[in-house]
C-alpha positions as CSV (number, residue, x, y, z in Angstrom):
1,X,-18.8,-9.1,-13.9
2,X,-17.3,-9.6,-10.4
3,X,-14.1,-8.7,-8.7
4,X,-12.7,-12.2,-9.4
5,X,-13.1,-11.8,-13.2
6,X,-9.7,-12.4,-15.1
7,X,-8.9,-11.7,-18.7
8,X,-7.7,-14.2,-21.1
9,X,-3.9,-14.9,-21.1
10,X,-1.5,-12.2,-22.3
11,X,2.1,-12.6,-23.2
12,X,3.2,-11.1,-20.0
13,X,1.1,-13.4,-17.7
14,X,3.5,-16.2,-17.9
15,X,6.6,-14.1,-16.9
16,X,8.3,-15.8,-14.0
17,X,8.2,-14.0,-10.5
18,X,11.8,-13.3,-9.1
19,X,10.3,-13.6,-5.8
20,X,8.3,-16.8,-6.1
21,X,10.9,-19.0,-4.4
22,X,11.1,-16.7,-1.3
23,X,7.4,-16.4,-1.1
24,X,6.9,-20.1,-1.4
25,X,8.8,-20.6,1.9
26,X,6.3,-18.3,3.8
27,X,3.3,-20.1,5.3
28,X,0.1,-18.6,4.3
29,X,-3.6,-18.9,5.3
30,X,-6.7,-17.4,3.7
31,X,-9.5,-16.1,5.7
32,X,-12.4,-13.5,5.6
33,X,-14.2,-11.1,7.8
34,X,-17.7,-9.6,7.4
35,X,-17.4,-5.8,7.7
36,X,-19.6,-2.8,7.1
37,X,-21.9,-4.9,4.8
38,X,-19.1,-6.4,2.8
39,X,-16.8,-9.5,3.0
40,X,-13.2,-8.7,3.4
41,X,-10.8,-11.5,2.2
42,X,-7.3,-11.5,3.7
43,X,-4.1,-13.5,3.6
44,X,-2.3,-14.3,6.9
45,X,1.5,-15.0,6.3
46,X,4.2,-16.1,8.5
47,X,4.2,-17.2,12.0
48,X,0.8,-17.0,13.5
49,X,2.4,-16.7,17.1
50,X,4.9,-14.0,16.2
51,X,5.3,-11.2,18.7
52,X,4.8,-8.6,16.0
53,X,2.0,-8.4,13.3
54,X,2.1,-6.1,10.3
55,X,-1.3,-5.3,8.8
56,X,-0.7,-4.3,5.1
57,X,-2.9,-2.0,3.0
58,X,-2.3,-2.1,-0.7
59,X,-2.6,0.8,-3.3
60,X,-5.3,2.0,-5.7
61,X,-6.6,-0.7,-8.0
62,X,-4.3,-3.3,-6.7
63,X,-4.9,-6.2,-4.2
64,X,-2.9,-8.2,-1.8
65,X,-0.7,-9.7,-4.6
66,X,1.1,-6.3,-5.0
67,X,2.7,-6.6,-1.6
68,X,3.6,-10.2,-1.7
69,X,7.2,-9.4,-2.9
70,X,7.7,-7.5,0.3
71,X,6.0,-10.2,2.4
72,X,8.4,-12.8,0.8
73,X,11.4,-10.9,2.3
74,X,9.7,-10.4,5.8
75,X,7.8,-13.7,6.4
76,X,10.5,-15.4,8.8
77,X,9.9,-14.1,12.2
78,X,6.7,-11.9,11.7
79,X,3.0,-12.2,11.0
80,X,1.8,-10.3,8.0
81,X,-1.9,-9.8,7.4
82,X,-2.7,-8.5,4.0
83,X,-6.4,-7.8,3.0
84,X,-7.9,-6.9,-0.3
85,X,-9.4,-3.5,0.1
86,X,-13.2,-3.6,-0.1
87,X,-14.4,-3.7,-3.8
88,X,-11.0,-4.9,-5.1
89,X,-9.5,-8.4,-5.6
90,X,-11.7,-10.8,-3.8
91,X,-13.2,-8.5,-1.2
92,X,-16.8,-7.4,-1.9
93,X,-17.8,-3.8,-1.7
94,X,-18.9,-2.1,1.4
95,X,-22.7,-1.5,1.5
96,X,-22.8,0.6,4.7
97,X,-20.2,3.1,3.6
98,X,-18.9,4.8,0.4
99,X,-15.5,3.8,-0.9
100,X,-13.9,7.1,0.1
101,X,-11.4,8.0,2.7
102,X,-13.9,8.1,5.4
103,X,-15.4,4.7,4.4
104,X,-12.0,3.1,4.1
105,X,-10.9,4.6,7.4
106,X,-13.9,3.1,9.1
107,X,-13.3,-0.2,7.4
108,X,-9.6,-0.4,8.5
109,X,-10.4,0.3,12.1
110,X,-13.1,-2.4,12.0
111,X,-10.7,-4.8,10.2
112,X,-8.0,-4.4,12.8
113,X,-10.4,-4.6,15.6
114,X,-12.0,-7.8,14.1
115,X,-8.6,-9.5,13.9
116,X,-8.4,-9.5,17.7
117,X,-4.6,-9.1,17.5
118,X,-2.2,-9.4,20.5
119,X,1.4,-8.4,20.8
120,X,3.0,-5.5,18.8
121,X,0.9,-4.2,15.9
122,X,2.3,-2.2,12.9
123,X,0.2,-0.7,10.1
124,X,1.8,-0.6,6.7
125,X,0.3,1.2,3.8
126,X,1.5,1.5,0.2
127,X,0.7,4.5,-2.0
128,X,-3.1,5.0,-1.8
129,X,-2.8,2.7,1.2
130,X,-0.6,5.3,2.9
131,X,-3.5,7.7,2.7
132,X,-5.9,5.2,4.1
133,X,-3.6,4.3,7.0
134,X,-2.7,7.9,7.8
135,X,-6.4,9.0,7.8
136,X,-7.4,6.0,9.9
137,X,-4.9,7.0,12.6
138,X,-5.5,10.7,12.5
139,X,-9.3,10.4,12.5
140,X,-9.1,7.9,15.3
141,X,-6.7,10.0,17.5
142,X,-9.2,9.8,20.3
143,X,-8.9,6.1,20.6
144,X,-7.4,4.6,23.7
145,X,-3.7,3.6,23.6
146,X,-4.6,0.0,23.4
147,X,-6.5,0.5,20.2
148,X,-3.4,2.3,18.5
149,X,-0.8,0.5,16.6
150,X,2.9,0.3,18.0
151,X,4.4,1.8,14.8
152,X,3.5,2.8,11.2
153,X,5.3,2.1,7.9
154,X,4.3,4.1,4.7
155,X,5.9,2.9,1.5
156,X,5.8,5.3,-1.5
157,X,3.7,7.6,0.7
158,X,1.5,10.2,-1.1
159,X,3.2,13.2,0.2
160,X,1.7,16.0,-1.8
161,X,-1.4,16.6,-4.0
162,X,-1.4,14.3,-7.1
163,X,-1.8,17.3,-9.4
164,X,1.5,18.9,-8.0
165,X,3.8,16.1,-9.0
166,X,6.3,16.0,-12.1
167,X,3.6,13.7,-13.8
168,X,0.8,16.3,-13.1
169,X,-0.1,16.4,-16.8
170,X,-0.5,12.6,-16.7
171,X,-2.7,12.9,-13.6
172,X,-4.9,15.3,-15.3
173,X,-5.2,12.8,-18.2
174,X,-6.1,10.2,-15.7
175,X,-8.8,12.5,-14.2
176,X,-10.3,12.9,-17.8
177,X,-10.1,9.1,-18.2
178,X,-12.0,8.4,-15.0
179,X,-14.6,11.3,-15.8
180,X,-15.2,9.7,-19.3
181,X,-15.6,6.3,-17.6
182,X,-18.1,7.8,-15.2
183,X,-20.3,9.4,-17.8
184,X,-20.3,6.7,-20.4
185,X,-23.1,4.1,-20.2
186,X,-22.3,1.4,-17.6
187,X,-21.2,-1.2,-19.9
188,X,-18.8,1.0,-21.9
189,X,-17.5,2.8,-18.9
190,X,-16.7,-0.5,-17.2
191,X,-14.9,-1.7,-20.3
192,X,-12.9,1.5,-20.6
193,X,-11.8,1.1,-17.0
194,X,-10.5,-2.3,-17.7
195,X,-8.9,-1.4,-21.2
196,X,-5.7,-3.4,-21.4
197,X,-3.9,-0.9,-23.4
198,X,-4.5,2.0,-20.9
199,X,-3.3,-0.4,-18.1
200,X,-0.1,-1.2,-20.1
201,X,0.6,2.6,-20.6
202,X,0.2,3.0,-16.8
203,X,2.6,0.1,-16.2
204,X,5.2,1.3,-18.7
205,X,5.1,4.8,-17.2
206,X,5.6,3.6,-13.6
207,X,8.2,0.9,-14.0
208,X,11.8,2.2,-13.8
209,X,13.8,-1.1,-13.9
210,X,15.7,-1.9,-17.1
211,X,15.7,-5.6,-16.3
212,X,13.5,-6.9,-19.1
213,X,12.4,-10.0,-17.3
214,X,11.4,-7.9,-14.2
215,X,9.5,-5.4,-16.5
216,X,7.7,-8.3,-18.1
217,X,6.7,-9.7,-14.7
218,X,5.5,-6.2,-13.5
219,X,3.3,-5.8,-16.6
220,X,1.9,-9.3,-16.0
221,X,1.0,-8.3,-12.4
222,X,-0.8,-5.3,-13.7
223,X,-2.5,-7.2,-16.4
224,X,-3.7,-9.7,-13.9
225,X,-4.7,-7.7,-10.9
226,X,-5.0,-4.0,-11.9
227,X,-8.6,-4.5,-13.2
228,X,-9.9,-6.9,-10.5
229,X,-12.5,-4.4,-9.0
230,X,-16.1,-5.2,-8.4
231,X,-17.8,-2.4,-10.3
232,X,-17.5,1.1,-11.7
233,X,-18.8,2.8,-8.6
234,X,-16.1,1.5,-6.4
235,X,-13.2,2.3,-8.6
236,X,-14.6,5.9,-9.3
237,X,-15.0,6.6,-5.6
238,X,-11.6,5.3,-4.7
239,X,-10.0,7.3,-7.5
240,X,-11.6,10.5,-6.3
241,X,-10.3,9.8,-2.9
242,X,-6.8,9.1,-4.1
243,X,-6.5,12.5,-5.8
244,X,-8.4,14.6,-3.3
245,X,-6.2,13.5,-0.2
246,X,-2.6,13.1,0.7
247,X,-0.7,12.0,3.7
248,X,0.2,15.7,4.7
249,X,-3.3,16.2,6.0
250,X,-2.9,13.7,8.7
251,X,0.8,13.6,9.5
252,X,0.8,15.9,12.5
253,X,-2.0,13.8,14.2
254,X,0.1,10.6,14.1
255,X,2.1,10.2,17.2
256,X,3.3,6.7,16.6
257,X,6.9,6.2,15.4
258,X,6.6,6.3,11.7
259,X,8.9,5.0,8.9
260,X,8.7,6.5,5.4
261,X,10.1,4.3,2.6
262,X,10.4,6.6,-0.4
263,X,11.8,6.4,-3.9
264,X,14.3,8.8,-5.2
265,X,12.7,8.6,-8.7
266,X,9.1,8.6,-7.7
267,X,7.1,10.6,-10.3
268,X,4.0,10.8,-8.0
269,X,5.6,12.3,-5.1
270,X,9.1,13.7,-5.7
271,X,11.8,12.9,-3.0
272,X,12.0,16.6,-2.0
273,X,8.4,16.5,-1.1
274,X,8.9,13.2,0.9
275,X,11.6,15.0,2.9
276,X,9.2,17.8,3.7
277,X,6.5,15.2,4.6
278,X,8.9,13.6,7.2
279,X,9.1,16.8,9.2
280,X,5.3,17.0,9.5
281,X,5.1,13.9,11.7
282,X,6.0,14.1,15.4
283,X,8.3,11.1,15.3
284,X,9.4,9.9,11.8
285,X,12.3,8.8,9.9
286,X,12.8,8.6,6.2
287,X,14.6,5.8,4.1
288,X,15.4,6.8,0.5
289,X,15.7,4.1,-2.1
290,X,17.7,4.8,-5.2
291,X,17.0,3.7,-8.8
292,X,13.2,3.1,-8.3
293,X,10.0,5.0,-8.7
294,X,6.5,4.2,-7.4
295,X,6.9,0.6,-7.6
296,X,9.2,0.0,-4.6
297,X,7.1,-3.1,-3.8
298,X,7.9,-4.6,-7.2
299,X,11.3,-3.4,-8.0
300,X,13.0,-3.0,-4.6
301,X,11.2,-5.3,-2.0
302,X,14.4,-6.5,-0.6
303,X,15.7,-3.0,0.2
304,X,12.2,-2.1,1.6
305,X,12.1,-5.2,3.8
306,X,15.6,-4.4,5.1
307,X,14.5,-0.9,6.1
308,X,11.4,-2.3,7.7
309,X,13.3,-4.8,9.7
310,X,15.9,-2.2,10.8
311,X,13.0,0.1,12.0
312,X,11.4,-2.8,13.9
313,X,14.6,-3.9,15.5
314,X,15.0,-0.2,16.6
315,X,11.6,-0.1,18.1
316,X,12.2,-3.4,20.0
317,X,15.5,-2.0,21.4
318,X,13.8,1.2,22.5
319,X,11.0,-0.9,24.2
320,X,13.8,-2.7,26.1
321,X,15.4,0.5,27.3
322,X,18.3,0.6,24.8
323,X,19.9,4.0,24.4
324,X,22.0,5.8,21.8
325,X,21.2,7.2,18.4
326,X,20.1,3.9,16.9
327,X,17.4,3.5,19.4
328,X,16.3,7.1,20.0
329,X,16.9,9.2,16.8
330,X,14.2,8.5,14.2
331,X,14.0,12.0,12.7
332,X,16.7,11.3,10.2
333,X,17.1,10.5,6.6
334,X,18.9,7.2,5.5
335,X,20.0,6.3,2.0
336,X,19.5,2.9,0.7
337,X,21.9,0.4,2.4
338,X,22.1,2.5,5.6
339,X,18.6,2.1,6.9
């Protein structure tokens, strides 16, 4: 099996995307880069000549599709580059590194460098992608200013150990699930990792919306893309990395202005922990979005996009010498609608 393998149709696959029309208006180009012994596929959205480029890093077991609802809301005056993490989606595994935090950090540095970007660069990470982005910046703290991004955005950041969250029991069950997948024979372990019932349980647990059509679409997204990984080794290595690290380890070594977009009802990192996390960064602000959990990118992409746009506008104003609290005070907490 390969990362491009797809299952037969499920009843949720045909659920209409509420973001399809907006996404259809955003130009997109598909490209690839050979990096660290693998081939990274990426999607280049929006204006290729935009002054600001966002590089997007998706979460565990996802691919670039997961962040497309946010892209749909941001694609007007920005360039957005969204790769599939190595070993997931259409990107092939790394052969020169493991798929752990060290390996993914090396990959992200090589990816951004390989793009040869000009203008303002912003790194955005969702969930596990928040750990990858944070580790990349912290471990590359010795890099010259020219090699650093202008700002950082972390959506649903992992702000405490996975076992400490309100769903700690479920995390322990997940650890057992991945352990079992590791010790079973290859074929059985691979099948367990792709088990549709387990994927559905995960999807049901994370979705907070009561909108039946939106829930159906979210389940369809997980059905379609959550099992699009290349092999057992990749997903097991990435899972271990996802539960062994969190953004707190790296926050103090990230000097760039940082936006945290957090969910009030997140079961993986409670909002109280996100408020603590904000204080660990030298320069951060926190936007809290109500009525959503760990799927901000699916359930509240409009609110996330508005927060990101306000943050980028604030940064642009600061660069042009604007003064006042909107341009200078980023160590604050904003509720949804006041970002």
